[in-house]
C-alpha positions, 0 to 999 in steps of 0.5 A: 076932475078939473086940475084946479079942483084936484089940486085944491083937494090934494091940498085939503087932503094933505093938510088933514093927513099930516096936520089934522090927524096929529092934532086929533091925537095930541088933543085926544090920546084916547083916540089912538096911541101915537105909535099904533097910527103907522100900520094903518097908514102904511097899509093905505099908503101900499095900496095907493103906490100899488095903483101907480104905474110909475112906482115899483115895490122893488124901489123899496130896496133900491140901493145903487149908492156911490161908495164915496156918497155913502161914506160921506153920509155914514161920517156925517151920521157918526158925527151927529151921533157924537154931538148928540152924546155930547149934549146929553152928557153935558146937559142931561148926564143923569139920563145918559144911556138910561135905557140900555142900563135900565132895561137891556132886553128892551133896548136890544129888542128896540135897536132891532125892530125900530129901524125895520118897522118904525123908521122904515115906515115913516120913510115911506110915508114922509119921503116916498108917499109924500113925494109921489102923492103931492108932487103936483103941489110941491114941484119945486124941490125946496118946498118938497124938502120943507114939506117933508121936514115940517110934516115929519117934524109936526107929527112929533107933537104927540110926544109933547116935547120941543126937543123931539120937534126940533130934532126931527125938523133938522133930520127931516130936512137932511133925509128929504134932500137925500131922497130927493138925490138918491130916490133910495128909501132904503138909504134914508131908512138906514140913516134914520134907524141908526140915528133913532137907535143912537137916540134911544141908546144915549138917553133921549129916548123918553123925548120919542117914547111916551111910556119909556120910563115905565119899562126902566 
């Protein structure tokens, strides 16, 4: 395939996968539940990455991070958590800690499995796969960060909440920048998983889980 045609095909594929599929789910929820789409996409991503000579599966557990760099981002994650907590306390106090208070077992299970499966899976798709598959399109680092953040944010339209879209846009920018700097999907997954657990703990979980109130 000629380089120009290949680039056009990649652009069409990118738009369909990262914008078309979320729109299909948004306008017809009977197609598939939003959370169910991660596993089949991950399988396809694993098959793709396995065929790439420049990628090795040991990269999934790569964590050669400078201690000072790690401390800086741990501190930043804690500050963001406190800001979110303050926001819920000031503007949505009736839902503060609603999940752990309403269903402790579900909250504990979510805190264990969300980082392992959902956060890690999303990081592989929106950071690793997007970087390696579409790097001929997003050659500029800023373009990659924007593409990663916007697509990561856009998929959250299936939760019908502007709050989830806004929060994930800023989180996507942050995580994409970290991935570019470190190439450690394990690090971005840990940060993603931690902040996700914070959101479900402090009372923002309903913006990321359509059926949450059924379990309270």
